[in-house]
mmCIF file as Biopython writes it, N, C-alpha, C and O atoms, coordinates in Angstrom:
data_model
#
loop_
_atom_site.group_PDB
_atom_site.id
_atom_site.type_symbol
_atom_site.label_atom_id
_atom_site.label_alt_id
_atom_site.label_comp_id
_atom_site.label_asym_id
_atom_site.label_entity_id
_atom_site.label_seq_id
_atom_site.pdbx_PDB_ins_code
_atom_site.Cartn_x
_atom_site.Cartn_y
_atom_site.Cartn_z
_atom_site.occupancy
_atom_site.B_iso_or_equiv
_atom_site.auth_seq_id
_atom_site.auth_asym_id
_atom_site.pdbx_PDB_model_num
ATOM 1   N N  . MET A ? 1  ? 17.109  14.175  9.008   1.0 0.0 1  A 1 
ATOM 2   C CA . MET A ? 1  ? 16.545  13.189  8.138   1.0 0.0 1  A 1 
ATOM 3   C C  . MET A ? 1  ? 15.502  12.378  8.904   1.0 0.0 1  A 1 
ATOM 4   O O  . MET A ? 1  ? 15.737  11.991  10.048  1.0 0.0 1  A 1 
ATOM 5   N N  . THR A ? 2  ? 14.360  12.121  8.286   1.0 0.0 2  A 1 
ATOM 6   C CA . THR A ? 2  ? 13.270  11.385  8.914   1.0 0.0 2  A 1 
ATOM 7   C C  . THR A ? 2  ? 13.612  9.903   8.966   1.0 0.0 2  A 1 
ATOM 8   O O  . THR A ? 2  ? 14.095  9.330   7.989   1.0 0.0 2  A 1 
ATOM 9   N N  . GLN A ? 3  ? 13.359  9.295   10.108  1.0 0.0 3  A 1 
ATOM 10  C CA . GLN A ? 3  ? 13.529  7.867   10.254  1.0 0.0 3  A 1 
ATOM 11  C C  . GLN A ? 3  ? 12.248  7.170   9.838   1.0 0.0 3  A 1 
ATOM 12  O O  . GLN A ? 3  ? 11.158  7.569   10.248  1.0 0.0 3  A 1 
ATOM 13  N N  . HIS A ? 4  ? 12.372  6.141   9.035   1.0 0.0 4  A 1 
ATOM 14  C CA . HIS A ? 4  ? 11.201  5.383   8.554   1.0 0.0 4  A 1 
ATOM 15  C C  . HIS A ? 4  ? 11.260  3.955   9.048   1.0 0.0 4  A 1 
ATOM 16  O O  . HIS A ? 4  ? 12.329  3.415   9.332   1.0 0.0 4  A 1 
ATOM 17  N N  . THR A ? 5  ? 10.100  3.364   9.140   1.0 0.0 5  A 1 
ATOM 18  C CA . THR A ? 5  ? 9.979   1.949   9.401   1.0 0.0 5  A 1 
ATOM 19  C C  . THR A ? 5  ? 9.801   1.260   8.069   1.0 0.0 5  A 1 
ATOM 20  O O  . THR A ? 5  ? 9.042   1.728   7.221   1.0 0.0 5  A 1 
ATOM 21  N N  . TYR A ? 6  ? 10.497  0.147   7.876   1.0 0.0 6  A 1 
ATOM 22  C CA . TYR A ? 6  ? 10.380  -0.630  6.637   1.0 0.0 6  A 1 
ATOM 23  C C  . TYR A ? 6  ? 9.759   -1.968  6.961   1.0 0.0 6  A 1 
ATOM 24  O O  . TYR A ? 6  ? 10.080  -2.587  7.976   1.0 0.0 6  A 1 
ATOM 25  N N  . TYR A ? 7  ? 8.859   -2.414  6.087   1.0 0.0 7  A 1 
ATOM 26  C CA . TYR A ? 7  ? 8.203   -3.706  6.225   1.0 0.0 7  A 1 
ATOM 27  C C  . TYR A ? 7  ? 8.677   -4.628  5.102   1.0 0.0 7  A 1 
ATOM 28  O O  . TYR A ? 7  ? 8.790   -4.206  3.951   1.0 0.0 7  A 1 
ATOM 29  N N  . THR A ? 8  ? 8.950   -5.876  5.439   1.0 0.0 8  A 1 
ATOM 30  C CA . THR A ? 8  ? 9.191   -6.872  4.420   1.0 0.0 8  A 1 
ATOM 31  C C  . THR A ? 8  ? 7.833   -7.285  3.829   1.0 0.0 8  A 1 
ATOM 32  O O  . THR A ? 8  ? 6.787   -6.945  4.381   1.0 0.0 8  A 1 
ATOM 33  N N  . ALA A ? 9  ? 7.853   -8.008  2.725   1.0 0.0 9  A 1 
ATOM 34  C CA . ALA A ? 9  ? 6.598   -8.466  2.132   1.0 0.0 9  A 1 
ATOM 35  C C  . ALA A ? 9  ? 5.843   -9.375  3.115   1.0 0.0 9  A 1 
ATOM 36  O O  . ALA A ? 9  ? 4.615   -9.331  3.190   1.0 0.0 9  A 1 
ATOM 37  N N  . GLU A ? 10 ? 6.577   -10.186 3.856   1.0 0.0 10 A 1 
ATOM 38  C CA . GLU A ? 10 ? 5.926   -11.065 4.813   1.0 0.0 10 A 1 
ATOM 39  C C  . GLU A ? 10 ? 5.253   -10.280 5.928   1.0 0.0 10 A 1 
ATOM 40  O O  . GLU A ? 10 ? 4.129   -10.592 6.322   1.0 0.0 10 A 1 
ATOM 41  N N  . GLU A ? 11 ? 5.939   -9.261  6.435   1.0 0.0 11 A 1 
ATOM 42  C CA . GLU A ? 11 ? 5.353   -8.426  7.489   1.0 0.0 11 A 1 
ATOM 43  C C  . GLU A ? 11 ? 4.142   -7.661  6.963   1.0 0.0 11 A 1 
ATOM 44  O O  . GLU A ? 11 ? 3.102   -7.604  7.619   1.0 0.0 11 A 1 
ATOM 45  N N  . LEU A ? 12 ? 4.283   -7.083  5.790   1.0 0.0 12 A 1 
ATOM 46  C CA . LEU A ? 12 ? 3.169   -6.298  5.244   1.0 0.0 12 A 1 
ATOM 47  C C  . LEU A ? 12 ? 1.975   -7.167  4.917   1.0 0.0 12 A 1 
ATOM 48  O O  . LEU A ? 12 ? 0.833   -6.727  5.048   1.0 0.0 12 A 1 
ATOM 49  N N  . SER A ? 13 ? 2.222   -8.394  4.492   1.0 0.0 13 A 1 
ATOM 50  C CA . SER A ? 13 ? 1.092   -9.291  4.205   1.0 0.0 13 A 1 
ATOM 51  C C  . SER A ? 13 ? 0.251   -9.517  5.464   1.0 0.0 13 A 1 
ATOM 52  O O  . SER A ? 13 ? -0.974  -9.615  5.383   1.0 0.0 13 A 1 
ATOM 53  N N  . ARG A ? 14 ? 0.909   -9.601  6.631   1.0 0.0 14 A 1 
ATOM 54  C CA . ARG A ? 14 ? 0.179   -9.746  7.874   1.0 0.0 14 A 1 
ATOM 55  C C  . ARG A ? 14 ? -0.573  -8.456  8.241   1.0 0.0 14 A 1 
ATOM 56  O O  . ARG A ? 14 ? -1.711  -8.504  8.708   1.0 0.0 14 A 1 
ATOM 57  N N  . VAL A ? 15 ? 0.066   -7.327  8.027   1.0 0.0 15 A 1 
ATOM 58  C CA . VAL A ? 15 ? -0.554  -6.032  8.341   1.0 0.0 15 A 1 
ATOM 59  C C  . VAL A ? 15 ? -1.816  -5.820  7.501   1.0 0.0 15 A 1 
ATOM 60  O O  . VAL A ? 15 ? -2.841  -5.373  8.017   1.0 0.0 15 A 1 
ATOM 61  N N  . LEU A ? 16 ? -1.738  -6.138  6.212   1.0 0.0 16 A 1 
ATOM 62  C CA . LEU A ? 16 ? -2.867  -5.903  5.301   1.0 0.0 16 A 1 
ATOM 63  C C  . LEU A ? 16 ? -3.798  -7.092  5.162   1.0 0.0 16 A 1 
ATOM 64  O O  . LEU A ? 16 ? -4.827  -6.994  4.494   1.0 0.0 16 A 1 
ATOM 65  N N  . SER A ? 17 ? -3.458  -8.203  5.776   1.0 0.0 17 A 1 
ATOM 66  C CA . SER A ? 17 ? -4.245  -9.438  5.681   1.0 0.0 17 A 1 
ATOM 67  C C  . SER A ? 17 ? -4.421  -9.902  4.233   1.0 0.0 17 A 1 
ATOM 68  O O  . SER A ? 17 ? -5.513  -10.277 3.807   1.0 0.0 17 A 1 
ATOM 69  N N  . VAL A ? 18 ? -3.313  -9.863  3.494   1.0 0.0 18 A 1 
ATOM 70  C CA . VAL A ? 18 ? -3.265  -10.392 2.132   1.0 0.0 18 A 1 
ATOM 71  C C  . VAL A ? 18 ? -2.069  -11.325 2.049   1.0 0.0 18 A 1 
ATOM 72  O O  . VAL A ? 18 ? -1.188  -11.285 2.908   1.0 0.0 18 A 1 
ATOM 73  N N  . SER A ? 19 ? -2.033  -12.162 1.026   1.0 0.0 19 A 1 
ATOM 74  C CA . SER A ? 19 ? -0.919  -13.095 0.891   1.0 0.0 19 A 1 
ATOM 75  C C  . SER A ? 19 ? 0.295   -12.412 0.285   1.0 0.0 19 A 1 
ATOM 76  O O  . SER A ? 19 ? 0.182   -11.367 -0.357  1.0 0.0 19 A 1 
ATOM 77  N N  . VAL A ? 20 ? 1.448   -13.009 0.495   1.0 0.0 20 A 1 
ATOM 78  C CA . VAL A ? 20 ? 2.687   -12.518 -0.127  1.0 0.0 20 A 1 
ATOM 79  C C  . VAL A ? 20 ? 2.563   -12.552 -1.660  1.0 0.0 20 A 1 
ATOM 80  O O  . VAL A ? 20 ? 2.995   -11.604 -2.315  1.0 0.0 20 A 1 
ATOM 81  N N  . PRO A ? 21 ? 1.989   -13.614 -2.254  1.0 0.0 21 A 1 
ATOM 82  C CA . PRO A ? 21 ? 1.786   -13.606 -3.711  1.0 0.0 21 A 1 
ATOM 83  C C  . PRO A ? 21 ? 0.896   -12.466 -4.187  1.0 0.0 21 A 1 
ATOM 84  O O  . PRO A ? 21 ? 1.091   -11.960 -5.292  1.0 0.0 21 A 1 
ATOM 85  N N  . THR A ? 22 ? -0.076  -12.050 -3.377  1.0 0.0 22 A 1 
ATOM 86  C CA . THR A ? 22 ? -0.917  -10.894 -3.745  1.0 0.0 22 A 1 
ATOM 87  C C  . THR A ? 22 ? -0.075  -9.646  -3.803  1.0 0.0 22 A 1 
ATOM 88  O O  . THR A ? 22 ? -0.225  -8.844  -4.725  1.0 0.0 22 A 1 
ATOM 89  N N  . LEU A ? 23 ? 0.814   -9.461  -2.834  1.0 0.0 23 A 1 
ATOM 90  C CA . LEU A ? 23 ? 1.705   -8.290  -2.870  1.0 0.0 23 A 1 
ATOM 91  C C  . LEU A ? 23 ? 2.590   -8.326  -4.108  1.0 0.0 23 A 1 
ATOM 92  O O  . LEU A ? 23 ? 2.819   -7.291  -4.734  1.0 0.0 23 A 1 
ATOM 93  N N  . ALA A ? 24 ? 3.091   -9.508  -4.471  1.0 0.0 24 A 1 
ATOM 94  C CA . ALA A ? 24 ? 3.906   -9.654  -5.678  1.0 0.0 24 A 1 
ATOM 95  C C  . ALA A ? 24 ? 3.098   -9.287  -6.925  1.0 0.0 24 A 1 
ATOM 96  O O  . ALA A ? 24 ? 3.604   -8.616  -7.824  1.0 0.0 24 A 1 
ATOM 97  N N  . ARG A ? 25 ? 1.856   -9.726  -6.971  1.0 0.0 25 A 1 
ATOM 98  C CA . ARG A ? 25 ? 0.979   -9.396  -8.099  1.0 0.0 25 A 1 
ATOM 99  C C  . ARG A ? 25 ? 0.745   -7.885  -8.185  1.0 0.0 25 A 1 
ATOM 100 O O  . ARG A ? 25 ? 0.777   -7.303  -9.270  1.0 0.0 25 A 1 
ATOM 101 N N  . TRP A ? 26 ? 0.512   -7.267  -7.040  1.0 0.0 26 A 1 
ATOM 102 C CA . TRP A ? 26 ? 0.342   -5.815  -7.009  1.0 0.0 26 A 1 
ATOM 103 C C  . TRP A ? 26 ? 1.597   -5.094  -7.495  1.0 0.0 26 A 1 
ATOM 104 O O  . TRP A ? 26 ? 1.491   -4.078  -8.183  1.0 0.0 26 A 1 
ATOM 105 N N  . ARG A ? 27 ? 2.788   -5.600  -7.150  1.0 0.0 27 A 1 
ATOM 106 C CA . ARG A ? 27 ? 4.028   -4.988  -7.626  1.0 0.0 27 A 1 
ATOM 107 C C  . ARG A ? 27 ? 4.104   -5.035  -9.136  1.0 0.0 27 A 1 
ATOM 108 O O  . ARG A ? 27 ? 4.457   -4.042  -9.774  1.0 0.0 27 A 1 
ATOM 109 N N  . VAL A ? 28 ? 3.774   -6.193  -9.723  1.0 0.0 28 A 1 
ATOM 110 C CA . VAL A ? 28 ? 3.806   -6.352  -11.168 1.0 0.0 28 A 1 
ATOM 111 C C  . VAL A ? 28 ? 2.821   -5.406  -11.849 1.0 0.0 28 A 1 
ATOM 112 O O  . VAL A ? 28 ? 3.142   -4.780  -12.859 1.0 0.0 28 A 1 
ATOM 113 N N  . LYS A ? 29 ? 1.610   -5.309  -11.282 1.0 0.0 29 A 1 
ATOM 114 C CA . LYS A ? 29 ? 0.568   -4.468  -11.872 1.0 0.0 29 A 1 
ATOM 115 C C  . LYS A ? 29 ? 0.754   -2.974  -11.542 1.0 0.0 29 A 1 
ATOM 116 O O  . LYS A ? 29 ? 0.180   -2.112  -12.207 1.0 0.0 29 A 1 
ATOM 117 N N  . GLY A ? 30 ? 1.558   -2.680  -10.512 1.0 0.0 30 A 1 
ATOM 118 C CA . GLY A ? 30 ? 1.725   -1.295  -10.088 1.0 0.0 30 A 1 
ATOM 119 C C  . GLY A ? 30 ? 0.569   -0.751  -9.304  1.0 0.0 30 A 1 
ATOM 120 O O  . GLY A ? 30 ? 0.360   0.461   -9.253  1.0 0.0 30 A 1 
ATOM 121 N N  . THR A ? 31 ? -0.199  -1.648  -8.681  1.0 0.0 31 A 1 
ATOM 122 C CA . THR A ? 31 ? -1.388  -1.205  -7.922  1.0 0.0 31 A 1 
ATOM 123 C C  . THR A ? 31 ? -1.209  -1.181  -6.423  1.0 0.0 31 A 1 
ATOM 124 O O  . THR A ? 31 ? -2.070  -0.671  -5.706  1.0 0.0 31 A 1 
ATOM 125 N N  . GLY A ? 32 ? -0.115  -1.719  -5.936  1.0 0.0 32 A 1 
ATOM 126 C CA . GLY A ? 32 ? 0.113   -1.779  -4.489  1.0 0.0 32 A 1 
ATOM 127 C C  . GLY A ? 32 ? 0.908   -0.586  -4.005  1.0 0.0 32 A 1 
ATOM 128 O O  . GLY A ? 32 ? 1.153   0.360   -4.753  1.0 0.0 32 A 1 
ATOM 129 N N  . PRO A ? 33 ? 1.309   -0.640  -2.745  1.0 0.0 33 A 1 
ATOM 130 C CA . PRO A ? 33 ? 2.132   0.417   -2.179  1.0 0.0 33 A 1 
ATOM 131 C C  . PRO A ? 33 ? 3.486   0.483   -2.885  1.0 0.0 33 A 1 
ATOM 132 O O  . PRO A ? 33 ? 3.994   -0.533  -3.360  1.0 0.0 33 A 1 
ATOM 133 N N  . LYS A ? 34 ? 4.063   1.677   -2.950  1.0 0.0 34 A 1 
ATOM 134 C CA . LYS A ? 34 ? 5.402   1.825   -3.523  1.0 0.0 34 A 1 
ATOM 135 C C  . LYS A ? 34 ? 6.376   1.027   -2.656  1.0 0.0 34 A 1 
ATOM 136 O O  . LYS A ? 34 ? 6.166   0.851   -1.455  1.0 0.0 34 A 1 
ATOM 137 N N  . TYR A ? 35 ? 7.438   0.552   -3.290  1.0 0.0 35 A 1 
ATOM 138 C CA . TYR A ? 35 ? 8.406   -0.290  -2.592  1.0 0.0 35 A 1 
ATOM 139 C C  . TYR A ? 35 ? 9.800   0.019   -3.099  1.0 0.0 35 A 1 
ATOM 140 O O  . TYR A ? 35 ? 9.973   0.671   -4.130  1.0 0.0 35 A 1 
ATOM 141 N N  . ILE A ? 36 ? 10.792  -0.455  -2.363  1.0 0.0 36 A 1 
ATOM 142 C CA . ILE A ? 36 ? 12.174  -0.385  -2.819  1.0 0.0 36 A 1 
ATOM 143 C C  . ILE A ? 36 ? 12.768  -1.775  -2.750  1.0 0.0 36 A 1 
ATOM 144 O O  . ILE A ? 36 ? 12.255  -2.649  -2.050  1.0 0.0 36 A 1 
ATOM 145 N N  . LYS A ? 37 ? 13.853  -1.973  -3.481  1.0 0.0 37 A 1 
ATOM 146 C CA . LYS A ? 37 ? 14.572  -3.212  -3.370  1.0 0.0 37 A 1 
ATOM 147 C C  . LYS A ? 37 ? 15.965  -2.878  -2.823  1.0 0.0 37 A 1 
ATOM 148 O O  . LYS A ? 37 ? 16.695  -2.048  -3.365  1.0 0.0 37 A 1 
ATOM 149 N N  . ARG A ? 38 ? 16.285  -3.548  -1.753  1.0 0.0 38 A 1 
ATOM 150 C CA . ARG A ? 38 ? 17.567  -3.313  -1.093  1.0 0.0 38 A 1 
ATOM 151 C C  . ARG A ? 38 ? 18.192  -4.678  -0.831  1.0 0.0 38 A 1 
ATOM 152 O O  . ARG A ? 38 ? 17.632  -5.499  -0.105  1.0 0.0 38 A 1 
ATOM 153 N N  . GLY A ? 39 ? 19.345  -4.908  -1.422  1.0 0.0 39 A 1 
ATOM 154 C CA . GLY A ? 39 ? 20.009  -6.190  -1.238  1.0 0.0 39 A 1 
ATOM 155 C C  . GLY A ? 39 ? 19.170  -7.348  -1.719  1.0 0.0 39 A 1 
ATOM 156 O O  . GLY A ? 39 ? 19.230  -8.433  -1.141  1.0 0.0 39 A 1 
ATOM 157 N N  . GLY A ? 40 ? 18.379  -7.144  -2.776  1.0 0.0 40 A 1 
ATOM 158 C CA . GLY A ? 40 ? 17.543  -8.200  -3.297  1.0 0.0 40 A 1 
ATOM 159 C C  . GLY A ? 40 ? 16.235  -8.411  -2.543  1.0 0.0 40 A 1 
ATOM 160 O O  . GLY A ? 40 ? 15.435  -9.269  -2.914  1.0 0.0 40 A 1 
ATOM 161 N N  . ARG A ? 41 ? 16.020  -7.644  -1.504  1.0 0.0 41 A 1 
ATOM 162 C CA . ARG A ? 41 ? 14.793  -7.753  -0.696  1.0 0.0 41 A 1 
ATOM 163 C C  . ARG A ? 41 ? 13.828  -6.629  -1.047  1.0 0.0 41 A 1 
ATOM 164 O O  . ARG A ? 41 ? 14.241  -5.490  -1.265  1.0 0.0 41 A 1 
ATOM 165 N N  . VAL A ? 42 ? 12.562  -6.952  -1.099  1.0 0.0 42 A 1 
ATOM 166 C CA . VAL A ? 42 ? 11.533  -5.948  -1.312  1.0 0.0 42 A 1 
ATOM 167 C C  . VAL A ? 42 ? 11.143  -5.382  0.034   1.0 0.0 42 A 1 
ATOM 168 O O  . VAL A ? 42 ? 10.827  -6.126  0.963   1.0 0.0 42 A 1 
ATOM 169 N N  . LEU A ? 43 ? 11.165  -4.047  0.143   1.0 0.0 43 A 1 
ATOM 170 C CA . LEU A ? 43 ? 10.814  -3.364  1.383   1.0 0.0 43 A 1 
ATOM 171 C C  . LEU A ? 43 ? 9.775   -2.286  1.113   1.0 0.0 43 A 1 
ATOM 172 O O  . LEU A ? 43 ? 9.804   -1.619  0.080   1.0 0.0 43 A 1 
ATOM 173 N N  . TYR A ? 44 ? 8.865   -2.131  2.054   1.0 0.0 44 A 1 
ATOM 174 C CA . TYR A ? 44 ? 7.815   -1.123  1.954   1.0 0.0 44 A 1 
ATOM 175 C C  . TYR A ? 44 ? 8.020   -0.120  3.081   1.0 0.0 44 A 1 
ATOM 176 O O  . TYR A ? 44 ? 8.136   -0.510  4.243   1.0 0.0 44 A 1 
ATOM 177 N N  . ARG A ? 45 ? 8.066   1.157   2.752   1.0 0.0 45 A 1 
ATOM 178 C CA . ARG A ? 45 ? 8.276   2.194   3.755   1.0 0.0 45 A 1 
ATOM 179 C C  . ARG A ? 45 ? 6.944   2.623   4.366   1.0 0.0 45 A 1 
ATOM 180 O O  . ARG A ? 45 ? 5.935   2.715   3.666   1.0 0.0 45 A 1 
ATOM 181 N N  . ASP A ? 46 ? 6.944   2.880   5.651   1.0 0.0 46 A 1 
ATOM 182 C CA . ASP A ? 46 ? 5.710   3.194   6.388   1.0 0.0 46 A 1 
ATOM 183 C C  . ASP A ? 46 ? 4.935   4.360   5.791   1.0 0.0 46 A 1 
ATOM 184 O O  . ASP A ? 46 ? 3.709   4.292   5.706   1.0 0.0 46 A 1 
ATOM 185 N N  . ASP A ? 47 ? 5.614   5.433   5.372   1.0 0.0 47 A 1 
ATOM 186 C CA . ASP A ? 47 ? 4.889   6.585   4.819   1.0 0.0 47 A 1 
ATOM 187 C C  . ASP A ? 47 ? 4.293   6.295   3.464   1.0 0.0 47 A 1 
ATOM 188 O O  . ASP A ? 47 ? 3.252   6.856   3.121   1.0 0.0 47 A 1 
ATOM 189 N N  . GLU A ? 48 ? 4.929   5.427   2.673   1.0 0.0 48 A 1 
ATOM 190 C CA . GLU A ? 48 ? 4.374   5.021   1.381   1.0 0.0 48 A 1 
ATOM 191 C C  . GLU A ? 48 ? 3.136   4.153   1.590   1.0 0.0 48 A 1 
ATOM 192 O O  . GLU A ? 48 ? 2.167   4.258   0.838   1.0 0.0 48 A 1 
ATOM 193 N N  . LEU A ? 49 ? 3.167   3.304   2.602   1.0 0.0 49 A 1 
ATOM 194 C CA . LEU A ? 49 ? 2.008   2.477   2.925   1.0 0.0 49 A 1 
ATOM 195 C C  . LEU A ? 49 ? 0.829   3.367   3.317   1.0 0.0 49 A 1 
ATOM 196 O O  . LEU A ? 49 ? -0.292  3.162   2.852   1.0 0.0 49 A 1 
ATOM 197 N N  . GLN A ? 50 ? 1.088   4.354   4.175   1.0 0.0 50 A 1 
ATOM 198 C CA . GLN A ? 50 ? 0.022   5.258   4.608   1.0 0.0 50 A 1 
ATOM 199 C C  . GLN A ? 50 ? -0.543  6.016   3.409   1.0 0.0 50 A 1 
ATOM 200 O O  . GLN A ? 50 ? -1.762  6.138   3.289   1.0 0.0 50 A 1 
ATOM 201 N N  . ALA A ? 51 ? 0.309   6.527   2.520   1.0 0.0 51 A 1 
ATOM 202 C CA . ALA A ? 51 ? -0.159  7.266   1.348   1.0 0.0 51 A 1 
ATOM 203 C C  . ALA A ? 51 ? -0.999  6.369   0.438   1.0 0.0 51 A 1 
ATOM 204 O O  . ALA A ? 51 ? -2.019  6.806   -0.095  1.0 0.0 51 A 1 
ATOM 205 N N  . TRP A ? 52 ? -0.579  5.131   0.261   1.0 0.0 52 A 1 
ATOM 206 C CA . TRP A ? 52 ? -1.328  4.171   -0.572  1.0 0.0 52 A 1 
ATOM 207 C C  . TRP A ? 52 ? -2.693  3.903   0.047   1.0 0.0 52 A 1 
ATOM 208 O O  . TRP A ? 52 ? -3.699  3.866   -0.661  1.0 0.0 52 A 1 
ATOM 209 N N  . GLU A ? 53 ? -2.736  3.718   1.358   1.0 0.0 53 A 1 
ATOM 210 C CA . GLU A ? 53 ? -4.012  3.492   2.039   1.0 0.0 53 A 1 
ATOM 211 C C  . GLU A ? 53 ? -4.947  4.677   1.879   1.0 0.0 53 A 1 
ATOM 212 O O  . GLU A ? 53 ? -6.147  4.496   1.671   1.0 0.0 53 A 1 
ATOM 213 N N  . GLU A ? 54 ? -4.410  5.894   1.973   1.0 0.0 54 A 1 
ATOM 214 C CA . GLU A ? 54 ? -5.241  7.087   1.820   1.0 0.0 54 A 1 
ATOM 215 C C  . GLU A ? 54 ? -5.770  7.208   0.402   1.0 0.0 54 A 1 
ATOM 216 O O  . GLU A ? 54 ? -6.924  7.589   0.209   1.0 0.0 54 A 1 
ATOM 217 N N  . ARG A ? 55 ? -4.947  6.889   -0.599  1.0 0.0 55 A 1 
ATOM 218 C CA . ARG A ? 55 ? -5.376  6.948   -1.988  1.0 0.0 55 A 1 
ATOM 219 C C  . ARG A ? 55 ? -6.447  5.902   -2.288  1.0 0.0 55 A 1 
ATOM 220 O O  . ARG A ? 55 ? -7.255  6.091   -3.198  1.0 0.0 55 A 1 
ATOM 221 N N  . ASN A ? 56 ? -6.464  4.833   -1.557  1.0 0.0 56 A 1 
ATOM 222 C CA . ASN A ? 56 ? -7.374  3.723   -1.823  1.0 0.0 56 A 1 
ATOM 223 C C  . ASN A ? 56 ? -8.537  3.625   -0.846  1.0 0.0 56 A 1 
ATOM 224 O O  . ASN A ? 56 ? -9.266  2.633   -0.862  1.0 0.0 56 A 1 
ATOM 225 N N  . THR A ? 57 ? -8.723  4.606   -0.014  1.0 0.0 57 A 1 
ATOM 226 C CA . THR A ? 57 ? -9.832  4.628   0.924   1.0 0.0 57 A 1 
ATOM 227 C C  . THR A ? 57 ? -11.108 4.998   0.175   1.0 0.0 57 A 1 
ATOM 228 O O  . THR A ? 57 ? -11.136 5.974   -0.573  1.0 0.0 57 A 1 
ATOM 229 N N  . ARG A ? 58 ? -12.146 4.225   0.379   1.0 0.0 58 A 1 
ATOM 230 C CA . ARG A ? 58 ? -13.439 4.463   -0.289  1.0 0.0 58 A 1 
ATOM 231 C C  . ARG A ? 58 ? -14.513 4.697   0.768   1.0 0.0 58 A 1 
ATOM 232 O O  . ARG A ? 58 ? -14.485 4.108   1.849   1.0 0.0 58 A 1 
ATOM 233 N N  . VAL A ? 59 ? -15.459 5.570   0.431   1.0 0.0 59 A 1 
ATOM 234 C CA . VAL A ? 59 ? -16.553 5.805   1.362   1.0 0.0 59 A 1 
ATOM 235 C C  . VAL A ? 59 ? -17.852 5.130   0.910   1.0 0.0 59 A 1 
ATOM 236 O O  . VAL A ? 59 ? -18.799 5.007   1.687   1.0 0.0 59 A 1 
ATOM 237 N N  . ALA A ? 60 ? -17.886 4.695   -0.351  1.0 0.0 60 A 1 
ATOM 238 C CA . ALA A ? 60 ? -19.069 4.004   -0.865  1.0 0.0 60 A 1 
ATOM 239 C C  . ALA A ? 60 ? -18.620 2.963   -1.877  1.0 0.0 60 A 1 
ATOM 240 O O  . ALA A ? 60 ? -17.564 3.104   -2.493  1.0 0.0 60 A 1 
ATOM 241 N N  . THR A ? 61 ? -19.406 1.938   -2.044  1.0 0.0 61 A 1 
ATOM 242 C CA . THR A ? 61 ? -19.044 0.896   -3.009  1.0 0.0 61 A 1 
ATOM 243 C C  . THR A ? 61 ? -19.716 1.109   -4.360  1.0 0.0 61 A 1 
ATOM 244 O O  . THR A ? 61 ? -19.440 0.380   -5.313  1.0 0.0 61 A 1 
ATOM 245 N N  . ARG A ? 62 ? -20.595 2.101   -4.447  1.0 0.0 62 A 1 
ATOM 246 C CA . ARG A ? 62 ? -21.227 2.351   -5.730  1.0 0.0 62 A 1 
ATOM 247 C C  . ARG A ? 62 ? -21.041 3.806   -6.115  1.0 0.0 62 A 1 
ATOM 248 O O  . ARG A ? 62 ? -20.779 4.660   -5.269  1.0 0.0 62 A 1 
ATOM 249 N N  . ASP A ? 63 ? -21.180 4.072   -7.394  1.0 0.0 63 A 1 
ATOM 250 C CA . ASP A ? 63 ? -21.058 5.444   -7.892  1.0 0.0 63 A 1 
ATOM 251 C C  . ASP A ? 63 ? -22.280 6.231   -7.461  1.0 0.0 63 A 1 
ATOM 252 O O  . ASP A ? 63 ? -23.410 5.777   -7.643  1.0 0.0 63 A 1 
ATOM 253 N N  . THR A ? 64 ? -22.062 7.413   -6.888  1.0 0.0 64 A 1 
ATOM 254 C CA . THR A ? 64 ? -23.181 8.219   -6.386  1.0 0.0 64 A 1 
ATOM 255 C C  . THR A ? 64 ? -23.715 9.193   -7.420  1.0 0.0 64 A 1 
ATOM 256 O O  . THR A ? 64 ? -24.653 9.931   -7.120  1.0 0.0 64 A 1 
ATOM 257 N N  . ASN A ? 65 ? -23.162 9.228   -8.619  1.0 0.0 65 A 1 
ATOM 258 C CA . ASN A ? 65 ? -23.643 10.145  -9.677  1.0 0.0 65 A 1 
ATOM 259 C C  . ASN A ? 65 ? -24.813 9.577   -10.418 1.0 0.0 65 A 1 
ATOM 260 O O  . ASN A ? 65 ? -25.334 10.216  -11.332 1.0 0.0 65 A 1 
#
């Protein structure tokens, strides 16, 4: 079984340089990294964070078509 690192909302907010309320807003909207709730705590798994970052990586800010 693969061992994963889990981040709390507070830890992830520092990693991503966003506020904890922003992470909460993303959870409500479904736009942030996937998360789990364990013992009432929101946790983000390292591989889910990486997948979310890859899905949201952009190479240009405008449409090239």
